[in-house]
C-alpha beads as a LAMMPS data file, in Angstrom:
LAMMPS data file: protein, C-alpha beads

359 atoms
358 bonds

1 atom types
1 bond types

-500.0 500.0 xlo xhi
-500.0 500.0 ylo yhi
-500.0 500.0 zlo zhi

Masses

1 110.0

Atoms # bond

1 1 1 6.658 -204.895 -226.977
2 1 1 9.014 -203.379 -224.411
3 1 1 12.081 -205.553 -223.983
4 1 1 11.678 -207.503 -220.742
5 1 1 15.478 -207.735 -220.492
6 1 1 15.472 -204.008 -219.640
7 1 1 12.477 -204.274 -217.328
8 1 1 12.204 -207.362 -215.153
9 1 1 12.587 -211.095 -215.548
10 1 1 9.505 -213.153 -216.433
11 1 1 10.128 -215.209 -213.283
12 1 1 9.604 -212.035 -211.262
13 1 1 6.015 -212.010 -212.537
14 1 1 5.014 -215.644 -213.052
15 1 1 6.732 -218.532 -211.324
16 1 1 6.003 -222.272 -211.671
17 1 1 5.041 -223.624 -208.241
18 1 1 3.761 -227.034 -207.063
19 1 1 0.205 -225.643 -207.192
20 1 1 0.733 -224.182 -210.680
21 1 1 1.777 -220.819 -212.106
22 1 1 1.914 -218.151 -209.394
23 1 1 1.858 -214.417 -210.082
24 1 1 3.986 -212.803 -207.386
25 1 1 2.968 -209.151 -207.919
26 1 1 -0.701 -210.143 -208.297
27 1 1 -0.962 -212.732 -205.539
28 1 1 -2.865 -215.271 -207.642
29 1 1 -2.390 -218.634 -209.362
30 1 1 -3.410 -219.524 -212.914
31 1 1 -5.283 -222.861 -213.168
32 1 1 -3.949 -224.101 -209.818
33 1 1 -3.866 -227.857 -209.303
34 1 1 -4.738 -227.567 -205.607
35 1 1 -6.841 -225.129 -203.527
36 1 1 -5.330 -221.618 -203.264
37 1 1 -6.443 -218.227 -201.968
38 1 1 -6.984 -216.662 -205.402
39 1 1 -7.279 -218.472 -208.742
40 1 1 -7.588 -217.179 -212.304
41 1 1 -9.111 -219.985 -214.396
42 1 1 -8.678 -220.374 -218.163
43 1 1 -11.560 -222.804 -218.839
44 1 1 -13.979 -225.283 -217.339
45 1 1 -12.239 -228.641 -217.822
46 1 1 -11.766 -230.227 -214.429
47 1 1 -7.979 -230.541 -214.729
48 1 1 -7.826 -226.724 -214.949
49 1 1 -10.933 -225.683 -212.996
50 1 1 -10.926 -227.246 -209.548
51 1 1 -13.182 -226.534 -206.594
52 1 1 -12.106 -225.237 -203.201
53 1 1 -10.323 -221.947 -203.996
54 1 1 -10.880 -218.874 -201.843
55 1 1 -11.627 -216.661 -204.847
56 1 1 -12.027 -217.453 -208.542
57 1 1 -11.866 -215.128 -211.548
58 1 1 -13.059 -216.516 -214.888
59 1 1 -15.452 -215.906 -217.768
60 1 1 -19.181 -216.214 -217.109
61 1 1 -19.341 -219.536 -218.968
62 1 1 -16.442 -221.031 -217.018
63 1 1 -17.976 -219.973 -213.698
64 1 1 -21.339 -221.425 -214.768
65 1 1 -19.729 -224.717 -215.756
66 1 1 -17.909 -224.907 -212.426
67 1 1 -21.245 -224.395 -210.650
68 1 1 -22.843 -227.146 -212.719
69 1 1 -20.069 -229.549 -211.799
70 1 1 -19.247 -228.605 -208.216
71 1 1 -22.329 -226.818 -206.887
72 1 1 -22.942 -223.218 -205.849
73 1 1 -20.237 -223.303 -203.187
74 1 1 -17.374 -224.287 -205.531
75 1 1 -15.332 -221.290 -204.279
76 1 1 -15.439 -218.652 -201.572
77 1 1 -16.144 -215.889 -204.095
78 1 1 -16.484 -215.734 -207.884
79 1 1 -15.789 -212.777 -210.173
80 1 1 -16.776 -212.653 -213.834
81 1 1 -14.234 -211.276 -216.312
82 1 1 -15.294 -210.721 -219.916
83 1 1 -13.182 -211.052 -223.043
84 1 1 -11.113 -207.921 -223.525
85 1 1 -11.717 -206.836 -219.944
86 1 1 -8.724 -205.863 -217.794
87 1 1 -8.681 -206.179 -214.001
88 1 1 -5.968 -205.037 -211.597
89 1 1 -4.780 -207.629 -209.109
90 1 1 -2.133 -206.261 -206.786
91 1 1 0.724 -205.013 -208.930
92 1 1 -0.429 -206.833 -212.084
93 1 1 -2.968 -206.145 -214.825
94 1 1 -4.858 -209.192 -216.092
95 1 1 -6.778 -209.332 -219.388
96 1 1 -8.865 -212.219 -220.736
97 1 1 -8.732 -213.124 -224.453
98 1 1 -10.569 -215.948 -226.288
99 1 1 -8.643 -219.231 -226.509
100 1 1 -10.903 -221.067 -228.985
101 1 1 -10.760 -224.278 -226.912
102 1 1 -14.271 -224.682 -225.471
103 1 1 -17.151 -222.390 -224.504
104 1 1 -15.800 -219.650 -222.218
105 1 1 -12.134 -220.613 -222.588
106 1 1 -9.658 -217.756 -222.180
107 1 1 -6.020 -216.873 -222.507
108 1 1 -4.736 -214.881 -219.557
109 1 1 -2.484 -211.902 -220.359
110 1 1 -0.535 -210.719 -217.316
111 1 1 1.223 -207.346 -217.471
112 1 1 3.582 -205.785 -214.940
113 1 1 6.431 -203.284 -215.290
114 1 1 6.276 -203.182 -219.087
115 1 1 6.336 -206.974 -219.540
116 1 1 3.422 -208.967 -220.969
117 1 1 3.147 -212.715 -220.424
118 1 1 0.290 -214.647 -222.028
119 1 1 -0.780 -217.947 -220.463
120 1 1 -2.795 -219.507 -223.276
121 1 1 -4.214 -222.437 -221.320
122 1 1 -5.583 -225.006 -223.767
123 1 1 -6.272 -223.501 -227.181
124 1 1 -6.975 -224.190 -230.831
125 1 1 -6.608 -221.928 -233.834
126 1 1 -9.295 -223.422 -236.088
127 1 1 -12.960 -222.472 -236.528
128 1 1 -15.447 -223.853 -234.010
129 1 1 -19.106 -222.749 -234.048
130 1 1 -19.516 -223.570 -230.352
131 1 1 -17.035 -221.076 -228.883
132 1 1 -15.385 -217.703 -229.519
133 1 1 -12.435 -217.954 -231.957
134 1 1 -8.829 -217.867 -230.782
135 1 1 -7.426 -214.339 -230.555
136 1 1 -3.732 -213.788 -231.213
137 1 1 -2.127 -211.643 -228.491
138 1 1 1.292 -210.075 -228.986
139 1 1 3.507 -210.651 -225.968
140 1 1 7.041 -210.935 -224.612
141 1 1 6.579 -214.411 -223.133
142 1 1 4.075 -216.973 -224.424
143 1 1 3.042 -219.950 -222.296
144 1 1 1.804 -222.651 -224.653
145 1 1 0.313 -226.064 -224.115
146 1 1 1.832 -228.994 -226.007
147 1 1 -0.830 -231.703 -225.797
148 1 1 -0.181 -232.558 -229.440
149 1 1 3.345 -231.205 -229.574
150 1 1 4.819 -233.753 -231.984
151 1 1 5.000 -233.396 -235.797
152 1 1 2.928 -236.559 -236.304
153 1 1 -0.116 -234.742 -234.932
154 1 1 -1.721 -232.906 -237.814
155 1 1 -5.453 -232.998 -237.265
156 1 1 -6.622 -232.267 -240.797
157 1 1 -10.165 -231.320 -241.758
158 1 1 -12.878 -231.966 -239.138
159 1 1 -15.586 -231.734 -241.813
160 1 1 -13.897 -234.616 -243.617
161 1 1 -13.981 -236.695 -240.435
162 1 1 -17.700 -236.008 -240.003
163 1 1 -18.218 -237.047 -243.637
164 1 1 -16.705 -240.449 -242.740
165 1 1 -19.192 -240.788 -239.897
166 1 1 -22.192 -239.889 -242.045
167 1 1 -21.021 -242.211 -244.821
168 1 1 -20.938 -245.063 -242.303
169 1 1 -24.420 -244.147 -241.052
170 1 1 -25.729 -244.281 -244.642
171 1 1 -23.881 -247.538 -245.326
172 1 1 -25.169 -249.301 -242.189
173 1 1 -28.705 -247.967 -241.566
174 1 1 -29.499 -250.903 -239.296
175 1 1 -26.669 -250.100 -236.846
176 1 1 -26.398 -247.453 -234.151
177 1 1 -23.320 -245.205 -234.240
178 1 1 -21.872 -244.314 -230.832
179 1 1 -19.545 -241.313 -230.882
180 1 1 -17.245 -241.172 -227.870
181 1 1 -16.607 -237.528 -227.032
182 1 1 -15.740 -235.627 -223.854
183 1 1 -18.695 -233.917 -222.238
184 1 1 -17.437 -230.324 -222.267
185 1 1 -16.596 -228.895 -225.672
186 1 1 -15.978 -231.940 -227.828
187 1 1 -19.489 -233.372 -227.623
188 1 1 -21.115 -230.073 -228.552
189 1 1 -18.620 -229.348 -231.321
190 1 1 -19.200 -232.778 -232.871
191 1 1 -22.963 -232.193 -232.818
192 1 1 -22.520 -228.774 -234.449
193 1 1 -20.274 -230.269 -237.140
194 1 1 -22.836 -232.983 -237.845
195 1 1 -25.524 -230.316 -238.249
196 1 1 -23.235 -228.263 -240.491
197 1 1 -22.933 -231.317 -242.748
198 1 1 -26.711 -231.290 -243.259
199 1 1 -27.772 -234.096 -240.888
200 1 1 -31.139 -233.011 -239.450
201 1 1 -32.363 -236.162 -237.712
202 1 1 -32.466 -236.344 -233.897
203 1 1 -29.095 -236.910 -232.224
204 1 1 -29.176 -238.952 -229.039
205 1 1 -27.364 -238.127 -225.808
206 1 1 -25.981 -240.352 -223.083
207 1 1 -27.174 -239.088 -219.709
208 1 1 -23.698 -237.799 -218.860
209 1 1 -23.855 -235.442 -221.860
210 1 1 -27.176 -233.782 -221.105
211 1 1 -26.417 -231.129 -218.467
212 1 1 -23.528 -229.423 -220.249
213 1 1 -25.065 -229.786 -223.714
214 1 1 -28.300 -228.158 -222.530
215 1 1 -26.197 -225.358 -221.013
216 1 1 -24.605 -224.760 -224.420
217 1 1 -28.095 -224.421 -225.870
218 1 1 -29.049 -221.895 -223.202
219 1 1 -25.997 -219.867 -224.227
220 1 1 -27.350 -219.651 -227.768
221 1 1 -25.469 -222.539 -229.426
222 1 1 -27.870 -224.162 -231.918
223 1 1 -27.541 -227.965 -231.888
224 1 1 -30.799 -229.143 -233.452
225 1 1 -33.106 -231.789 -232.007
226 1 1 -31.500 -233.751 -229.176
227 1 1 -33.041 -236.750 -227.424
228 1 1 -32.072 -238.800 -224.398
229 1 1 -30.976 -242.356 -225.169
230 1 1 -32.839 -243.618 -222.096
231 1 1 -36.172 -242.606 -223.670
232 1 1 -35.606 -244.468 -226.944
233 1 1 -36.296 -248.084 -227.862
234 1 1 -33.696 -250.299 -229.488
235 1 1 -35.626 -250.125 -232.752
236 1 1 -35.593 -246.305 -232.673
237 1 1 -31.810 -246.342 -232.198
238 1 1 -31.191 -248.268 -235.430
239 1 1 -29.445 -245.922 -237.855
240 1 1 -29.043 -243.291 -235.154
241 1 1 -26.075 -241.208 -233.964
242 1 1 -25.536 -241.017 -230.221
243 1 1 -22.949 -238.977 -228.300
244 1 1 -21.512 -240.616 -225.198
245 1 1 -18.477 -240.568 -222.901
246 1 1 -15.585 -242.570 -224.391
247 1 1 -15.770 -245.027 -221.486
248 1 1 -19.373 -245.900 -222.404
249 1 1 -18.245 -247.421 -225.720
250 1 1 -17.132 -250.551 -223.858
251 1 1 -19.837 -250.599 -221.194
252 1 1 -23.119 -252.510 -220.891
253 1 1 -24.896 -249.247 -221.823
254 1 1 -23.823 -249.706 -225.452
255 1 1 -25.996 -252.846 -225.706
256 1 1 -29.029 -250.584 -225.968
257 1 1 -28.016 -250.100 -229.610
258 1 1 -28.431 -252.600 -232.458
259 1 1 -24.981 -253.847 -233.569
260 1 1 -23.297 -250.588 -232.479
261 1 1 -20.446 -248.965 -234.409
262 1 1 -17.969 -247.497 -231.929
263 1 1 -16.372 -244.207 -232.937
264 1 1 -14.171 -241.841 -230.942
265 1 1 -13.597 -238.154 -231.739
266 1 1 -10.124 -237.208 -230.531
267 1 1 -6.779 -235.936 -231.723
268 1 1 -5.316 -239.151 -230.342
269 1 1 -7.111 -241.073 -233.078
270 1 1 -4.310 -239.948 -235.405
271 1 1 -2.336 -242.777 -233.738
272 1 1 -3.645 -246.138 -234.953
273 1 1 -2.362 -247.941 -231.889
274 1 1 -4.518 -245.719 -229.670
275 1 1 -7.646 -246.539 -231.714
276 1 1 -6.903 -250.283 -231.637
277 1 1 -6.230 -250.171 -227.906
278 1 1 -9.660 -248.680 -227.275
279 1 1 -11.428 -251.029 -229.699
280 1 1 -12.602 -248.130 -231.853
281 1 1 -14.106 -249.225 -235.156
282 1 1 -14.299 -245.760 -236.727
283 1 1 -11.703 -243.282 -235.372
284 1 1 -12.453 -239.595 -235.979
285 1 1 -9.501 -237.200 -235.800
286 1 1 -11.229 -234.190 -234.258
287 1 1 -9.416 -232.226 -231.577
288 1 1 -10.119 -229.183 -229.428
289 1 1 -6.378 -228.520 -229.145
290 1 1 -3.991 -227.040 -231.703
291 1 1 -1.986 -229.573 -233.675
292 1 1 1.755 -229.319 -234.338
293 1 1 1.329 -226.802 -237.152
294 1 1 -1.091 -224.730 -235.093
295 1 1 1.207 -224.652 -232.088
296 1 1 4.293 -223.636 -234.040
297 1 1 2.447 -221.033 -236.142
298 1 1 0.930 -219.459 -233.040
299 1 1 4.278 -219.301 -231.253
300 1 1 5.816 -217.410 -234.157
301 1 1 2.826 -215.092 -234.584
302 1 1 2.835 -213.920 -230.952
303 1 1 6.243 -212.269 -231.489
304 1 1 7.368 -213.607 -228.116
305 1 1 11.100 -213.949 -227.529
306 1 1 10.621 -216.525 -224.798
307 1 1 8.355 -219.583 -224.779
308 1 1 7.295 -221.632 -221.779
309 1 1 5.814 -225.043 -222.595
310 1 1 3.431 -227.102 -220.517
311 1 1 0.785 -229.817 -220.663
312 1 1 1.995 -232.513 -223.056
313 1 1 4.956 -233.017 -225.381
314 1 1 7.074 -230.299 -223.841
315 1 1 10.541 -231.436 -224.936
316 1 1 9.813 -231.610 -228.673
317 1 1 8.310 -228.123 -228.752
318 1 1 11.115 -226.676 -226.622
319 1 1 13.623 -228.172 -229.061
320 1 1 11.757 -226.680 -232.029
321 1 1 11.819 -223.253 -230.389
322 1 1 15.513 -223.294 -229.494
323 1 1 16.438 -224.358 -233.030
324 1 1 14.786 -221.154 -234.201
325 1 1 16.590 -218.906 -231.770
326 1 1 13.805 -218.592 -229.222
327 1 1 14.505 -218.963 -225.532
328 1 1 12.349 -221.858 -224.342
329 1 1 11.794 -223.987 -221.247
330 1 1 9.463 -226.762 -220.095
331 1 1 7.402 -225.980 -217.000
332 1 1 6.906 -229.604 -215.880
333 1 1 3.714 -228.798 -213.972
334 1 1 1.992 -232.014 -212.903
335 1 1 -1.787 -232.300 -212.886
336 1 1 -3.074 -231.280 -216.328
337 1 1 -4.451 -233.624 -218.959
338 1 1 -6.889 -235.704 -216.892
339 1 1 -9.855 -234.576 -218.939
340 1 1 -10.872 -233.782 -222.506
341 1 1 -8.206 -235.064 -224.947
342 1 1 -6.523 -237.544 -222.594
343 1 1 -8.237 -240.836 -221.882
344 1 1 -8.637 -240.183 -218.186
345 1 1 -5.924 -242.654 -217.247
346 1 1 -2.828 -240.814 -218.486
347 1 1 -1.440 -237.318 -218.188
348 1 1 -1.957 -236.673 -221.868
349 1 1 1.561 -237.663 -222.923
350 1 1 2.275 -240.282 -225.536
351 1 1 5.460 -242.120 -226.355
352 1 1 7.201 -240.446 -229.302
353 1 1 8.036 -243.796 -230.902
354 1 1 4.396 -244.877 -230.764
355 1 1 3.171 -241.503 -231.981
356 1 1 5.557 -241.721 -234.893
357 1 1 3.667 -244.676 -236.327
358 1 1 2.364 -243.977 -239.799
359 1 1 -1.217 -242.819 -239.260

Bonds

1 1 1 2
2 1 2 3
3 1 3 4
4 1 4 5
5 1 5 6
6 1 6 7
7 1 7 8
8 1 8 9
9 1 9 10
10 1 10 11
11 1 11 12
12 1 12 13
13 1 13 14
14 1 14 15
15 1 15 16
16 1 16 17
17 1 17 18
18 1 18 19
19 1 19 20
20 1 20 21
21 1 21 22
22 1 22 23
23 1 23 24
24 1 24 25
25 1 25 26
26 1 26 27
27 1 27 28
28 1 28 29
29 1 29 30
30 1 30 31
31 1 31 32
32 1 32 33
33 1 33 34
34 1 34 35
35 1 35 36
36 1 36 37
37 1 37 38
38 1 38 39
39 1 39 40
40 1 40 41
41 1 41 42
42 1 42 43
43 1 43 44
44 1 44 45
45 1 45 46
46 1 46 47
47 1 47 48
48 1 48 49
49 1 49 50
50 1 50 51
51 1 51 52
52 1 52 53
53 1 53 54
54 1 54 55
55 1 55 56
56 1 56 57
57 1 57 58
58 1 58 59
59 1 59 60
60 1 60 61
61 1 61 62
62 1 62 63
63 1 63 64
64 1 64 65
65 1 65 66
66 1 66 67
67 1 67 68
68 1 68 69
69 1 69 70
70 1 70 71
71 1 71 72
72 1 72 73
73 1 73 74
74 1 74 75
75 1 75 76
76 1 76 77
77 1 77 78
78 1 78 79
79 1 79 80
80 1 80 81
81 1 81 82
82 1 82 83
83 1 83 84
84 1 84 85
85 1 85 86
86 1 86 87
87 1 87 88
88 1 88 89
89 1 89 90
90 1 90 91
91 1 91 92
92 1 92 93
93 1 93 94
94 1 94 95
95 1 95 96
96 1 96 97
97 1 97 98
98 1 98 99
99 1 99 100
100 1 100 101
101 1 101 102
102 1 102 103
103 1 103 104
104 1 104 105
105 1 105 106
106 1 106 107
107 1 107 108
108 1 108 109
109 1 109 110
110 1 110 111
111 1 111 112
112 1 112 113
113 1 113 114
114 1 114 115
115 1 115 116
116 1 116 117
117 1 117 118
118 1 118 119
119 1 119 120
120 1 120 121
121 1 121 122
122 1 122 123
123 1 123 124
124 1 124 125
125 1 125 126
126 1 126 127
127 1 127 128
128 1 128 129
129 1 129 130
130 1 130 131
131 1 131 132
132 1 132 133
133 1 133 134
134 1 134 135
135 1 135 136
136 1 136 137
137 1 137 138
138 1 138 139
139 1 139 140
140 1 140 141
141 1 141 142
142 1 142 143
143 1 143 144
144 1 144 145
145 1 145 146
146 1 146 147
147 1 147 148
148 1 148 149
149 1 149 150
150 1 150 151
151 1 151 152
152 1 152 153
153 1 153 154
154 1 154 155
155 1 155 156
156 1 156 157
157 1 157 158
158 1 158 159
159 1 159 160
160 1 160 161
161 1 161 162
162 1 162 163
163 1 163 164
164 1 164 165
165 1 165 166
166 1 166 167
167 1 167 168
168 1 168 169
169 1 169 170
170 1 170 171
171 1 171 172
172 1 172 173
173 1 173 174
174 1 174 175
175 1 175 176
176 1 176 177
177 1 177 178
178 1 178 179
179 1 179 180
180 1 180 181
181 1 181 182
182 1 182 183
183 1 183 184
184 1 184 185
185 1 185 186
186 1 186 187
187 1 187 188
188 1 188 189
189 1 189 190
190 1 190 191
191 1 191 192
192 1 192 193
193 1 193 194
194 1 194 195
195 1 195 196
196 1 196 197
197 1 197 198
198 1 198 199
199 1 199 200
200 1 200 201
201 1 201 202
202 1 202 203
203 1 203 204
204 1 204 205
205 1 205 206
206 1 206 207
207 1 207 208
208 1 208 209
209 1 209 210
210 1 210 211
211 1 211 212
212 1 212 213
213 1 213 214
214 1 214 215
215 1 215 216
216 1 216 217
217 1 217 218
218 1 218 219
219 1 219 220
220 1 220 221
221 1 221 222
222 1 222 223
223 1 223 224
224 1 224 225
225 1 225 226
226 1 226 227
227 1 227 228
228 1 228 229
229 1 229 230
230 1 230 231
231 1 231 232
232 1 232 233
233 1 233 234
234 1 234 235
235 1 235 236
236 1 236 237
237 1 237 238
238 1 238 239
239 1 239 240
240 1 240 241
241 1 241 242
242 1 242 243
243 1 243 244
244 1 244 245
245 1 245 246
246 1 246 247
247 1 247 248
248 1 248 249
249 1 249 250
250 1 250 251
251 1 251 252
252 1 252 253
253 1 253 254
254 1 254 255
255 1 255 256
256 1 256 257
257 1 257 258
258 1 258 259
259 1 259 260
260 1 260 261
261 1 261 262
262 1 262 263
263 1 263 264
264 1 264 265
265 1 265 266
266 1 266 267
267 1 267 268
268 1 268 269
269 1 269 270
270 1 270 271
271 1 271 272
272 1 272 273
273 1 273 274
274 1 274 275
275 1 275 276
276 1 276 277
277 1 277 278
278 1 278 279
279 1 279 280
280 1 280 281
281 1 281 282
282 1 282 283
283 1 283 284
284 1 284 285
285 1 285 286
286 1 286 287
287 1 287 288
288 1 288 289
289 1 289 290
290 1 290 291
291 1 291 292
292 1 292 293
293 1 293 294
294 1 294 295
295 1 295 296
296 1 296 297
297 1 297 298
298 1 298 299
299 1 299 300
300 1 300 301
301 1 301 302
302 1 302 303
303 1 303 304
304 1 304 305
305 1 305 306
306 1 306 307
307 1 307 308
308 1 308 309
309 1 309 310
310 1 310 311
311 1 311 312
312 1 312 313
313 1 313 314
314 1 314 315
315 1 315 316
316 1 316 317
317 1 317 318
318 1 318 319
319 1 319 320
320 1 320 321
321 1 321 322
322 1 322 323
323 1 323 324
324 1 324 325
325 1 325 326
326 1 326 327
327 1 327 328
328 1 328 329
329 1 329 330
330 1 330 331
331 1 331 332
332 1 332 333
333 1 333 334
334 1 334 335
335 1 335 336
336 1 336 337
337 1 337 338
338 1 338 339
339 1 339 340
340 1 340 341
341 1 341 342
342 1 342 343
343 1 343 344
344 1 344 345
345 1 345 346
346 1 346 347
347 1 347 348
348 1 348 349
349 1 349 350
350 1 350 351
351 1 351 352
352 1 352 353
353 1 353 354
354 1 354 355
355 1 355 356
356 1 356 357
357 1 357 358
358 1 358 359
């Protein structure tokens, strides 16, 4: 890459603002946290994809998911950008690359005056049959999330976690197993992993899971036979697996199931205290974000000389970078983490002392 020290400063291209990252030469924000004139959106989670912008650029799947959630008038105008496609916005060139997070998720590469900055959004570097795999993009500056930016977070093998679930189902055929999973990305990935493991019985869906899961199917993601919980009797739900929002695990809804086993698929389940706090009987460590090893490996592989860190455990990852001679800074942008891996009541951060508990 051309040395940005001889071209222009990264801050001359992307600048952290109260509404999020703002591209000065392009006149747009990336994943703005409040309505703006022009927004480039990395993926469909509601903490990144908000309604009310004048214009939105995103992948087809992300635009579709925004329509499903906010209605046809979620923005003034909407423009589809495909993976590998480059669009010119003012004095900047913008290219979308797969982020491997959820269906339609993208990294945003911004180029101006010989400098390339990649805003990765949320990403993961492991295989997922429900979305395009993460694509490594060489760059001068890499903007990484740090949701699980502490060494304690090593997610391990998702197939092994699904094996625990299926073992419990076989061990307790009279009980219903409720898998708490967020509605966009995690729910569909868990279903696909269950199918990969050879489970071919119907999987039941909480009503809140149906719209997005059916959209995944329309986009060609095979998930097997799915049934609505509301159409099943209590007897039918014995020995079943049902996918539901994490909040439903503690709600009256769960009484539809005979002696339910509560499970929760999340990277946070690596922390025992988090599982106990939520009353989870069978924690499943399955995340749609990169773990510590994934974050650090990706940072090195990009070849970037400067790292900007956002969305999670910023300080630990900044420290890791500076120890290795990389220029690094936290962005301290408020507003991310209210969906998917967080529990909806926090900003996705976790106390380092608590996280350091032996998992």
